[in-house]
All heavy atoms as TSV, in Angstrom:
chain	resi	resn	atom	element	x	y	z
A	1	MET	N	N	102.107	106.626	84.094
A	1	MET	CA	C	101.146	106.012	83.203
A	1	MET	C	C	101.847	104.938	82.393
A	1	MET	O	O	102.779	105.207	81.657
A	1	MET	CB	C	100.545	107.075	82.306
A	1	MET	CG	C	99.607	106.529	81.296
A	1	MET	SD	S	98.779	107.912	80.523
A	1	MET	CE	C	97.599	107.024	79.600
A	2	ASN	N	N	101.418	103.720	82.512
A	2	ASN	CA	C	102.000	102.601	81.790
A	2	ASN	C	C	101.180	102.307	80.552
A	2	ASN	O	O	99.967	102.422	80.546
A	2	ASN	CB	C	102.039	101.345	82.664
A	2	ASN	CG	C	102.932	101.512	83.853
A	2	ASN	OD1	O	103.775	102.401	83.879
A	2	ASN	ND2	N	102.757	100.672	84.838
A	3	THR	N	N	101.867	101.916	79.502
A	3	THR	CA	C	101.188	101.510	78.278
A	3	THR	C	C	101.633	100.106	77.939
A	3	THR	O	O	102.634	99.624	78.430
A	3	THR	CB	C	101.528	102.464	77.122
A	3	THR	OG1	O	102.942	102.434	76.904
A	3	THR	CG2	C	101.072	103.875	77.417
A	4	THR	N	N	100.894	99.452	77.099
A	4	THR	CA	C	101.248	98.105	76.669
A	4	THR	C	C	101.529	98.125	75.179
A	4	THR	O	O	100.737	98.639	74.402
A	4	THR	CB	C	100.100	97.126	76.981
A	4	THR	OG1	O	99.813	97.217	78.362
A	4	THR	CG2	C	100.490	95.710	76.639
A	5	SER	N	N	102.682	97.584	74.789
A	5	SER	CA	C	103.050	97.546	73.382
A	5	SER	C	C	102.406	96.338	72.714
A	5	SER	O	O	101.720	95.545	73.332
A	5	SER	CB	C	104.576	97.498	73.234
A	5	SER	OG	O	105.053	96.283	73.757
A	6	ALA	N	N	102.683	96.173	71.426
A	6	ALA	CA	C	102.109	95.064	70.666
A	6	ALA	C	C	102.607	93.714	71.184
A	6	ALA	O	O	101.913	92.724	71.117
A	6	ALA	CB	C	102.450	95.218	69.188
A	7	ALA	N	N	103.822	93.675	71.729
A	7	ALA	CA	C	104.380	92.422	72.240
A	7	ALA	C	C	103.839	92.079	73.622
A	7	ALA	O	O	104.082	90.999	74.126
A	7	ALA	CB	C	105.901	92.522	72.291
A	8	GLY	N	N	103.135	93.021	74.272
A	8	GLY	CA	C	102.553	92.755	75.575
A	8	GLY	C	C	103.406	93.226	76.740
A	8	GLY	O	O	103.031	93.071	77.878
A	9	ALA	N	N	104.577	93.810	76.485
A	9	ALA	CA	C	105.441	94.288	77.562
A	9	ALA	C	C	105.018	95.691	77.963
A	9	ALA	O	O	104.694	96.518	77.119
A	9	ALA	CB	C	106.893	94.291	77.100
A	10	SER	N	N	105.018	95.976	79.243
A	10	SER	CA	C	104.664	97.301	79.738
A	10	SER	C	C	105.818	98.259	79.507
A	10	SER	O	O	106.979	97.891	79.636
A	10	SER	CB	C	104.347	97.247	81.228
A	10	SER	OG	O	103.214	96.465	81.450
A	11	THR	N	N	105.489	99.507	79.156
A	11	THR	CA	C	106.499	100.527	78.944
A	11	THR	C	C	106.086	101.805	79.644
A	11	THR	O	O	104.913	102.018	79.940
A	11	THR	CB	C	106.710	100.824	77.451
A	11	THR	OG1	O	105.466	101.250	76.900
A	11	THR	CG2	C	107.210	99.611	76.692
A	12	THR	N	N	107.065	102.662	79.912
A	12	THR	CA	C	106.789	103.982	80.470
A	12	THR	C	C	106.403	104.904	79.323
A	12	THR	O	O	106.577	104.551	78.154
A	12	THR	CB	C	108.037	104.517	81.198
A	12	THR	OG1	O	109.101	104.611	80.259
A	12	THR	CG2	C	108.440	103.619	82.354
A	13	PRO	N	N	105.898	106.107	79.621
A	13	PRO	CA	C	105.550	107.034	78.539
A	13	PRO	C	C	106.735	107.386	77.640
A	13	PRO	O	O	106.563	107.697	76.483
A	13	PRO	CB	C	105.049	108.272	79.278
A	13	PRO	CG	C	104.554	107.759	80.575
A	13	PRO	CD	C	105.449	106.605	80.920
A	14	SER	N	N	107.974	107.309	78.169
A	14	SER	CA	C	109.148	107.607	77.350
A	14	SER	C	C	109.586	106.414	76.519
A	14	SER	O	O	110.563	106.488	75.796
A	14	SER	CB	C	110.301	108.081	78.239
A	14	SER	OG	O	110.628	107.093	79.189
A	15	GLY	N	N	108.895	105.253	76.641
A	15	GLY	CA	C	109.187	104.094	75.823
A	15	GLY	C	C	110.153	103.106	76.448
A	15	GLY	O	O	110.549	102.156	75.818
A	16	ILE	N	N	110.540	103.322	77.715
A	16	ILE	CA	C	111.468	102.418	78.388
A	16	ILE	C	C	110.685	101.216	78.904
A	16	ILE	O	O	109.691	101.380	79.605
A	16	ILE	CB	C	112.176	103.131	79.558
A	16	ILE	CG1	C	112.936	104.351	79.038
A	16	ILE	CG2	C	113.107	102.177	80.290
A	16	ILE	CD1	C	113.448	105.250	80.130
A	17	PRO	N	N	111.101	99.981	78.574
A	17	PRO	CA	C	110.359	98.810	79.055
A	17	PRO	C	C	110.518	98.627	80.559
A	17	PRO	O	O	111.592	98.844	81.118
A	17	PRO	CB	C	110.986	97.643	78.295
A	17	PRO	CG	C	112.301	98.137	77.832
A	17	PRO	CD	C	112.197	99.626	77.693
A	18	LEU	N	N	109.426	98.258	81.238
A	18	LEU	CA	C	109.448	98.017	82.675
A	18	LEU	C	C	109.772	96.551	82.950
A	18	LEU	O	O	109.274	95.669	82.261
A	18	LEU	CB	C	108.073	98.334	83.290
A	18	LEU	CG	C	107.647	99.787	83.284
A	18	LEU	CD1	C	106.213	99.903	83.775
A	18	LEU	CD2	C	108.562	100.609	84.159
A	19	PRO	N	N	110.598	96.281	83.953
A	19	PRO	CA	C	110.883	94.878	84.281
A	19	PRO	C	C	109.680	94.240	84.957
A	19	PRO	O	O	108.944	94.896	85.700
A	19	PRO	CB	C	112.074	94.967	85.242
A	19	PRO	CG	C	111.982	96.322	85.841
A	19	PRO	CD	C	111.361	97.201	84.798
A	20	ARG	N	N	109.467	92.978	84.715
A	20	ARG	CA	C	108.380	92.244	85.364
A	20	ARG	C	C	108.945	91.578	86.601
A	20	ARG	O	O	109.600	90.556	86.507
A	20	ARG	CB	C	107.825	91.197	84.418
A	20	ARG	CG	C	107.236	91.794	83.183
A	20	ARG	CD	C	105.900	91.170	82.934
A	20	ARG	NE	N	105.387	91.661	81.678
A	20	ARG	CZ	C	104.184	92.162	81.576
A	20	ARG	NH1	N	103.414	92.223	82.624
A	20	ARG	NH2	N	103.751	92.577	80.429
A	21	GLY	N	N	108.717	92.158	87.751
A	21	GLY	CA	C	109.250	91.652	89.004
A	21	GLY	C	C	109.785	92.807	89.839
A	21	GLY	O	O	109.715	93.962	89.440
A	22	VAL	N	N	110.344	92.475	90.993
A	22	VAL	CA	C	110.858	93.472	91.917
A	22	VAL	C	C	112.341	93.191	92.130
A	22	VAL	O	O	112.753	92.051	92.275
A	22	VAL	CB	C	110.090	93.417	93.257
A	22	VAL	CG1	C	110.610	94.449	94.228
A	22	VAL	CG2	C	108.608	93.615	93.023
A	23	GLU	N	N	113.137	94.264	92.169
A	23	GLU	CA	C	114.575	94.101	92.339
A	23	GLU	C	C	114.938	94.064	93.818
A	23	GLU	O	O	114.493	94.902	94.596
A	23	GLU	CB	C	115.316	95.242	91.660
A	23	GLU	CG	C	116.809	95.051	91.645
A	23	GLU	CD	C	117.507	96.134	90.870
A	23	GLU	OE1	O	117.364	96.170	89.643
A	23	GLU	OE2	O	118.185	96.945	91.513
A	24	TYR	N	N	115.740	93.085	94.192
A	24	TYR	CA	C	116.229	92.925	95.559
A	24	TYR	C	C	117.741	92.798	95.529
A	24	TYR	O	O	118.309	92.390	94.528
A	24	TYR	CB	C	115.650	91.646	96.191
A	24	TYR	CG	C	114.178	91.705	96.462
A	24	TYR	CD1	C	113.257	91.298	95.506
A	24	TYR	CD2	C	113.689	92.151	97.683
A	24	TYR	CE1	C	111.898	91.347	95.755
A	24	TYR	CE2	C	112.331	92.199	97.941
A	24	TYR	CZ	C	111.449	91.799	96.969
A	24	TYR	OH	O	110.109	91.846	97.223
A	25	ARG	N	N	118.401	93.133	96.655
A	25	ARG	CA	C	119.836	92.957	96.816
A	25	ARG	C	C	120.073	91.873	97.851
A	25	ARG	O	O	119.403	91.814	98.873
A	25	ARG	CB	C	120.514	94.233	97.285
A	25	ARG	CG	C	120.672	95.259	96.191
A	25	ARG	CD	C	121.680	96.292	96.648
A	25	ARG	NE	N	122.343	97.025	95.624
A	25	ARG	CZ	C	123.243	96.556	94.778
A	25	ARG	NH1	N	123.572	95.324	94.800
A	25	ARG	NH2	N	123.823	97.323	93.903
A	26	CYS	N	N	121.056	91.032	97.593
A	26	CYS	CA	C	121.404	89.949	98.509
A	26	CYS	C	C	122.056	90.537	99.757
A	26	CYS	O	O	122.873	91.453	99.672
A	26	CYS	CB	C	122.346	88.969	97.824
A	26	CYS	SG	S	122.912	87.656	98.906
A	27	GLY	N	N	121.703	90.006	100.928
A	27	GLY	CA	C	122.284	90.462	102.182
A	27	GLY	C	C	123.698	89.957	102.391
A	27	GLY	O	O	124.430	90.496	103.208
A	28	ASP	N	N	124.128	88.947	101.662
A	28	ASP	CA	C	125.456	88.364	101.837
A	28	ASP	C	C	126.442	88.869	100.782
A	28	ASP	O	O	127.452	89.468	101.112
A	28	ASP	CB	C	125.354	86.842	101.783
A	28	ASP	CG	C	126.628	86.148	102.207
A	28	ASP	OD1	O	127.312	86.664	103.107
A	28	ASP	OD2	O	126.930	85.092	101.643
A	29	CYS	N	N	126.134	88.650	99.507
A	29	CYS	CA	C	127.091	89.009	98.449
A	29	CYS	C	C	126.788	90.346	97.782
A	29	CYS	O	O	127.617	90.872	97.057
A	29	CYS	CB	C	127.160	87.897	97.394
A	29	CYS	SG	S	125.669	87.712	96.410
A	30	GLY	N	N	125.576	90.911	97.982
A	30	GLY	CA	C	125.234	92.210	97.413
A	30	GLY	C	C	124.794	92.176	95.964
A	30	GLY	O	O	124.622	93.220	95.345
A	31	ALA	N	N	124.580	90.995	95.405
A	31	ALA	CA	C	124.170	90.881	94.002
A	31	ALA	C	C	122.722	91.338	93.830
A	31	ALA	O	O	121.897	91.191	94.724
A	31	ALA	CB	C	124.317	89.441	93.533
A	32	LYS	N	N	122.414	91.896	92.658
A	32	LYS	CA	C	121.046	92.302	92.338
A	32	LYS	C	C	120.280	91.084	91.849
A	32	LYS	O	O	120.794	90.301	91.054
A	32	LYS	CB	C	121.040	93.374	91.260
A	32	LYS	CG	C	121.619	94.679	91.703
A	32	LYS	CD	C	121.568	95.671	90.566
A	32	LYS	CE	C	122.200	96.975	90.959
A	32	LYS	NZ	N	122.203	97.938	89.846
A	33	ASN	N	N	119.037	90.927	92.328
A	33	ASN	CA	C	118.183	89.813	91.928
A	33	ASN	C	C	116.825	90.354	91.539
A	33	ASN	O	O	116.257	91.185	92.234
A	33	ASN	CB	C	117.993	88.837	93.100
A	33	ASN	CG	C	119.270	88.134	93.459
A	33	ASN	OD1	O	119.698	87.240	92.764
A	33	ASN	ND2	N	119.880	88.548	94.557
A	34	LEU	N	N	116.283	89.887	90.426
A	34	LEU	CA	C	114.942	90.251	89.999
A	34	LEU	C	C	114.029	89.089	90.366
A	34	LEU	O	O	114.147	88.005	89.809
A	34	LEU	CB	C	114.908	90.510	88.491
A	34	LEU	CG	C	113.620	91.117	87.971
A	34	LEU	CD1	C	113.455	92.536	88.493
A	34	LEU	CD2	C	113.612	91.114	86.468
A	35	ILE	N	N	113.148	89.311	91.355
A	35	ILE	CA	C	112.273	88.258	91.861
A	35	ILE	C	C	110.861	88.509	91.347
A	35	ILE	O	O	110.316	89.595	91.507
A	35	ILE	CB	C	112.268	88.236	93.407
A	35	ILE	CG1	C	113.683	88.122	93.958
A	35	ILE	CG2	C	111.372	87.133	93.924
A	35	ILE	CD1	C	114.348	86.805	93.719
A	36	LYS	N	N	110.279	87.498	90.730
A	36	LYS	CA	C	108.902	87.571	90.243
A	36	LYS	C	C	108.005	86.782	91.180
A	36	LYS	O	O	108.487	86.023	92.018
A	36	LYS	CB	C	108.826	86.980	88.836
A	36	LYS	CG	C	109.698	87.701	87.837
A	36	LYS	CD	C	109.697	87.005	86.510
A	36	LYS	CE	C	110.684	87.676	85.584
A	36	LYS	NZ	N	110.943	86.898	84.399
A	37	GLY	N	N	106.720	86.943	91.057
A	37	GLY	CA	C	105.779	86.193	91.869
A	37	GLY	C	C	105.921	84.702	91.642
A	37	GLY	O	O	105.985	84.237	90.513
A	38	GLY	N	N	106.035	83.941	92.718
A	38	GLY	CA	C	106.187	82.505	92.607
A	38	GLY	C	C	107.629	82.029	92.600
A	38	GLY	O	O	107.891	80.845	92.767
A	39	ASP	N	N	108.584	82.947	92.403
A	39	ASP	CA	C	110.000	82.580	92.450
A	39	ASP	C	C	110.425	82.357	93.900
A	39	ASP	O	O	109.907	83.010	94.802
A	39	ASP	CB	C	110.876	83.693	91.861
A	39	ASP	CG	C	110.819	83.753	90.353
A	39	ASP	OD1	O	110.230	82.834	89.750
A	39	ASP	OD2	O	111.355	84.714	89.782
A	40	PRO	N	N	111.377	81.456	94.136
A	40	PRO	CA	C	111.881	81.283	95.503
A	40	PRO	C	C	112.664	82.520	95.944
A	40	PRO	O	O	113.357	83.138	95.143
A	40	PRO	CB	C	112.789	80.067	95.417
A	40	PRO	CG	C	113.132	79.949	93.984
A	40	PRO	CD	C	111.998	80.533	93.207
A	41	VAL	N	N	112.527	82.893	97.219
A	41	VAL	CA	C	113.241	84.045	97.763
A	41	VAL	C	C	114.637	83.565	98.133
A	41	VAL	O	O	114.890	83.082	99.235
A	41	VAL	CB	C	112.497	84.643	98.978
A	41	VAL	CG1	C	113.259	85.831	99.541
A	41	VAL	CG2	C	111.095	85.039	98.590
A	42	ARG	N	N	115.540	83.690	97.168
A	42	ARG	CA	C	116.898	83.156	97.314
A	42	ARG	C	C	117.788	83.875	96.303
A	42	ARG	O	O	117.381	84.129	95.176
A	42	ARG	CB	C	116.844	81.664	97.030
A	42	ARG	CG	C	118.121	80.931	97.104
A	42	ARG	CD	C	117.851	79.462	96.961
A	42	ARG	NE	N	117.150	78.963	98.136
A	42	ARG	CZ	C	117.747	78.285	99.117
A	42	ARG	NH1	N	119.006	78.008	99.042
A	42	ARG	NH2	N	117.051	77.880	100.144
A	43	CYS	N	N	119.021	84.195	96.732
A	43	CYS	CA	C	119.971	84.842	95.841
A	43	CYS	C	C	120.356	83.870	94.735
A	43	CYS	O	O	120.633	82.705	94.985
A	43	CYS	CB	C	121.218	85.274	96.622
A	43	CYS	SG	S	122.489	86.010	95.580
A	44	ARG	N	N	120.405	84.366	93.510
A	44	ARG	CA	C	120.749	83.514	92.373
A	44	ARG	C	C	122.255	83.248	92.303
A	44	ARG	O	O	122.678	82.304	91.647
A	44	ARG	CB	C	120.278	84.158	91.075
A	44	ARG	CG	C	118.766	84.344	91.051
A	44	ARG	CD	C	118.302	84.778	89.678
A	44	ARG	NE	N	116.963	85.317	89.671
A	44	ARG	CZ	C	115.865	84.593	89.770
A	44	ARG	NH1	N	115.945	83.302	89.930
A	44	ARG	NH2	N	114.671	85.164	89.739
A	45	GLN	N	N	123.063	84.067	92.977
A	45	GLN	CA	C	124.510	83.901	92.935
A	45	GLN	C	C	125.015	82.965	94.028
A	45	GLN	O	O	125.759	82.034	93.759
A	45	GLN	CB	C	125.213	85.265	93.082
A	45	GLN	CG	C	124.689	86.348	92.177
A	45	GLN	CD	C	124.818	86.023	90.706
A	45	GLN	OE1	O	125.727	85.310	90.302
A	45	GLN	NE2	N	123.899	86.536	89.901
A	46	CYS	N	N	124.604	83.238	95.293
A	46	CYS	CA	C	125.179	82.491	96.416
A	46	CYS	C	C	124.167	81.634	97.168
A	46	CYS	O	O	124.561	80.835	98.007
A	46	CYS	CB	C	125.862	83.455	97.385
A	46	CYS	SG	S	124.728	84.558	98.256
A	47	GLY	N	N	122.870	81.797	96.915
A	47	GLY	CA	C	121.855	80.985	97.577
A	47	GLY	C	C	121.402	81.522	98.929
A	47	GLY	O	O	120.586	80.900	99.602
A	48	PHE	N	N	121.905	82.694	99.339
A	48	PHE	CA	C	121.523	83.294	100.613
A	48	PHE	C	C	120.041	83.654	100.574
A	48	PHE	O	O	119.514	84.029	99.534
A	48	PHE	CB	C	122.374	84.551	100.843
A	48	PHE	CG	C	122.467	85.009	102.265
A	48	PHE	CD1	C	123.052	84.217	103.230
A	48	PHE	CD2	C	121.991	86.254	102.638
A	48	PHE	CE1	C	123.164	84.639	104.529
A	48	PHE	CE2	C	122.094	86.692	103.940
A	48	PHE	CZ	C	122.683	85.878	104.896
A	49	ARG	N	N	119.335	83.518	101.701
A	49	ARG	CA	C	117.881	83.703	101.698
A	49	ARG	C	C	117.423	84.989	102.350
A	49	ARG	O	O	116.230	85.162	102.612
A	49	ARG	CB	C	117.231	82.507	102.375
A	49	ARG	CG	C	117.368	81.285	101.484
A	49	ARG	CD	C	117.023	80.001	102.123
A	49	ARG	NE	N	115.805	80.013	102.901
A	49	ARG	CZ	C	115.355	78.989	103.573
A	49	ARG	NH1	N	116.031	77.869	103.564
A	49	ARG	NH2	N	114.254	79.065	104.263
A	50	ILE	N	N	118.323	85.931	102.620
A	50	ILE	CA	C	117.928	87.241	103.140
A	50	ILE	C	C	118.180	88.263	102.040
A	50	ILE	O	O	119.317	88.503	101.645
A	50	ILE	CB	C	118.711	87.602	104.412
A	50	ILE	CG1	C	118.387	86.603	105.505
A	50	ILE	CG2	C	118.365	89.026	104.851
A	50	ILE	CD1	C	119.168	86.788	106.776
A	51	LEU	N	N	117.091	88.835	101.515
A	51	LEU	CA	C	117.164	89.811	100.438
A	51	LEU	C	C	116.554	91.126	100.895
A	51	LEU	O	O	115.579	91.138	101.653
A	51	LEU	CB	C	116.430	89.305	99.198
A	51	LEU	CG	C	116.922	87.985	98.607
A	51	LEU	CD1	C	116.028	87.572	97.457
A	51	LEU	CD2	C	118.348	88.098	98.159
A	52	TYR	N	N	117.122	92.224	100.448
A	52	TYR	CA	C	116.644	93.558	100.786
A	52	TYR	C	C	116.096	94.226	99.542
A	52	TYR	O	O	116.738	94.219	98.492
A	52	TYR	CB	C	117.774	94.411	101.368
A	52	TYR	CG	C	118.321	93.853	102.659
A	52	TYR	CD1	C	119.495	93.117	102.674
A	52	TYR	CD2	C	117.646	94.048	103.851
A	52	TYR	CE1	C	119.987	92.593	103.854
A	52	TYR	CE2	C	118.131	93.526	105.038
A	52	TYR	CZ	C	119.307	92.803	105.026
A	52	TYR	OH	O	119.790	92.282	106.188
A	53	LYS	N	N	114.905	94.810	99.656
A	53	LYS	CA	C	114.272	95.488	98.535
A	53	LYS	C	C	115.010	96.799	98.265
A	53	LYS	O	O	115.295	97.552	99.193
A	53	LYS	CB	C	112.815	95.772	98.876
A	53	LYS	CG	C	111.954	96.181	97.726
A	53	LYS	CD	C	110.547	96.375	98.218
A	53	LYS	CE	C	109.559	96.010	97.177
A	53	LYS	NZ	N	108.188	96.207	97.649
A	54	THR	N	N	115.323	97.065	96.996
A	54	THR	CA	C	116.004	98.312	96.662
A	54	THR	C	C	115.006	99.459	96.688
A	54	THR	O	O	113.819	99.286	96.403
A	54	THR	CB	C	116.675	98.231	95.276
A	54	THR	OG1	O	115.689	97.877	94.317
A	54	THR	CG2	C	117.780	97.212	95.262
A	55	ARG	N	N	115.499	100.625	97.044
A	55	ARG	CA	C	114.630	101.806	97.114
A	55	ARG	C	C	114.219	102.253	95.717
A	55	ARG	O	O	114.973	102.118	94.761
A	55	ARG	CB	C	115.356	102.963	97.790
A	55	ARG	CG	C	115.513	102.772	99.248
A	55	ARG	CD	C	116.124	104.016	99.839
A	55	ARG	NE	N	116.221	103.845	101.273
A	55	ARG	CZ	C	115.865	104.752	102.155
A	55	ARG	NH1	N	115.413	105.915	101.753
A	55	ARG	NH2	N	115.970	104.526	103.437
A	56	THR	N	N	113.050	102.833	95.639
A	56	THR	CA	C	112.562	103.363	94.371
A	56	THR	C	C	113.272	104.671	94.052
A	56	THR	O	O	113.713	105.383	94.957
A	56	THR	CB	C	111.043	103.571	94.425
A	56	THR	OG1	O	110.611	104.066	93.169
A	56	THR	CG2	C	110.635	104.571	95.487
A	57	LYS	N	N	113.400	104.982	92.780
A	57	LYS	CA	C	114.032	106.226	92.363
A	57	LYS	C	C	113.001	107.344	92.204
A	57	LYS	O	O	113.359	108.487	91.974
A	57	LYS	CB	C	114.785	106.002	91.063
A	57	LYS	CG	C	115.958	105.063	91.246
A	57	LYS	CD	C	116.771	104.964	89.996
A	57	LYS	CE	C	117.939	104.044	90.049
A	57	LYS	NZ	N	118.129	103.169	91.125
A	58	ARG	N	N	111.719	106.993	92.348
A	58	ARG	CA	C	110.656	107.998	92.272
A	58	ARG	C	C	110.664	108.866	93.517
A	58	ARG	O	O	110.996	108.401	94.609
A	58	ARG	CB	C	109.285	107.342	92.165
A	58	ARG	CG	C	108.997	106.757	90.848
A	58	ARG	CD	C	107.563	106.346	90.722
A	58	ARG	NE	N	106.942	106.009	91.991
A	58	ARG	CZ	C	105.830	105.345	92.130
A	58	ARG	NH1	N	105.198	104.912	91.079
A	58	ARG	NH2	N	105.333	105.090	93.325
A	59	LEU	N	N	110.233	110.103	93.379
A	59	LEU	CA	C	110.108	111.002	94.512
A	59	LEU	C	C	108.841	110.646	95.272
A	59	LEU	O	O	107.737	110.633	94.717
A	59	LEU	CB	C	110.029	112.451	94.034
A	59	LEU	CG	C	109.803	113.486	95.118
A	59	LEU	CD1	C	111.002	113.523	96.079
A	59	LEU	CD2	C	109.587	114.859	94.502
A	60	ILE	N	N	109.010	110.311	96.539
A	60	ILE	CA	C	107.879	110.001	97.402
A	60	ILE	C	C	107.835	111.045	98.489
A	60	ILE	O	O	108.818	111.261	99.198
A	60	ILE	CB	C	108.002	108.598	98.014
A	60	ILE	CG1	C	108.016	107.557	96.907
A	60	ILE	CG2	C	106.872	108.335	98.986
A	60	ILE	CD1	C	108.238	106.157	97.393
A	61	GLN	N	N	106.712	111.737	98.599
A	61	GLN	CA	C	106.601	112.836	99.555
A	61	GLN	C	C	105.369	112.611	100.421
A	61	GLN	O	O	104.285	112.301	99.919
A	61	GLN	CB	C	106.473	114.147	98.800
A	61	GLN	CG	C	106.512	115.359	99.672
A	61	GLN	CD	C	106.540	116.639	98.855
A	61	GLN	OE1	O	106.350	116.622	97.647
A	61	GLN	NE2	N	106.778	117.746	99.510
A	62	PHE	N	N	105.551	112.744	101.730
A	62	PHE	CA	C	104.467	112.606	102.684
A	62	PHE	C	C	104.136	113.960	103.275
A	62	PHE	O	O	105.027	114.783	103.466
A	62	PHE	CB	C	104.851	111.633	103.801
A	62	PHE	CG	C	105.103	110.244	103.310
A	62	PHE	CD1	C	106.390	109.780	103.114
A	62	PHE	CD2	C	104.059	109.390	103.016
A	62	PHE	CE1	C	106.643	108.502	102.664
A	62	PHE	CE2	C	104.287	108.108	102.551
A	62	PHE	CZ	C	105.578	107.665	102.382
A	63	GLU	N	N	102.878	114.171	103.574
A	63	GLU	CA	C	102.461	115.426	104.175
A	63	GLU	C	C	102.412	115.229	105.692
A	63	GLU	O	O	101.711	114.367	106.195
A	63	GLU	CB	C	101.081	115.825	103.659
A	63	GLU	CG	C	100.645	117.175	104.150
A	63	GLU	CD	C	99.328	117.588	103.532
A	63	GLU	OE1	O	99.062	117.213	102.387
A	63	GLU	OE2	O	98.559	118.265	104.232
A	64	ALA	N	N	103.178	116.038	106.403
A	64	ALA	CA	C	103.225	115.967	107.866
A	64	ALA	C	C	102.449	117.148	108.441
A	64	ALA	O	O	102.388	118.221	107.867
A	64	ALA	CB	C	104.657	115.991	108.352
A	65	ARG	N	N	101.883	116.929	109.598
A	65	ARG	CA	C	101.149	118.024	110.240
A	65	ARG	C	C	102.012	118.756	111.209
A	65	ARG	O	O	102.868	118.304	111.825
A	65	ARG	CB	C	99.973	117.460	111.017
A	65	ARG	CG	C	98.938	116.878	110.116
A	65	ARG	CD	C	97.678	116.794	110.858
A	65	ARG	NE	N	97.187	115.411	110.913
A	65	ARG	CZ	C	96.044	115.106	111.438
A	65	ARG	NH1	N	95.293	116.027	111.975
A	65	ARG	NH2	N	95.630	113.888	111.453
């Protein structure tokens, strides 16, 4: 459940601010990049254009038959 503070930033129920964007890792140098909508898909450190999305830390469970 996300809430919005007076400043307009989204926070978790424990009060931790959520980043605006998705975190990716560079395929060449391994640097972390925060990419927002409309940003070029390019590493900010080396300019490499292959980025990998980092896995979520949330527990994701699928029901199998």
